[in-house]
C-alpha positions in Angstrom: 34.7 -52.4 215.0 34.8 -53.3 218.7 33.4 -56.4 220.4 30.6 -54.1 221.8 29.7 -53.1 218.2 29.7 -56.7 217.1 27.5 -57.6 220.1 25.0 -54.9 219.2 24.9 -55.9 215.6 24.4 -59.5 216.6 21.5 -58.5 218.9 19.9 -56.4 216.1 20.2 -59.3 213.6 19.3 -61.9 216.2 22.4 -64.0 215.2 25.5 -65.1 217.0 28.6 -62.9 216.8 30.4 -65.8 215.1 28.0 -65.5 212.1 28.5 -61.7 211.9 32.3 -62.1 211.9 32.3 -65.0 209.3 30.1 -63.0 207.0 32.4 -60.0 207.3 35.4 -62.1 206.6 33.7 -63.5 203.5 32.8 -60.0 202.3 36.5 -59.1 202.7 37.5 -61.9 200.4 38.5 -64.6 202.9 37.4 -68.1 201.7 34.7 -69.2 204.2 32.8 -72.4 203.5 29.0 -71.9 203.4 28.4 -74.5 206.0 30.6 -72.6 208.5 28.2 -69.6 208.3 25.3 -71.2 210.1 23.7 -70.9 213.5 25.0 -73.8 215.6 22.6 -73.1 218.5 20.0 -75.8 219.0 16.5 -74.7 218.4 13.4 -76.4 219.8 
């Protein structure tokens, strides 16, 4: 998967690329703390 693919997937899901990558790592079996998979952007 390329950065362009990740970017498109992030746009489709309306989530940051970081969240997409962390979820993929977790699905692959890497231990990712649940609090790490969150949207850190501020929302008003």
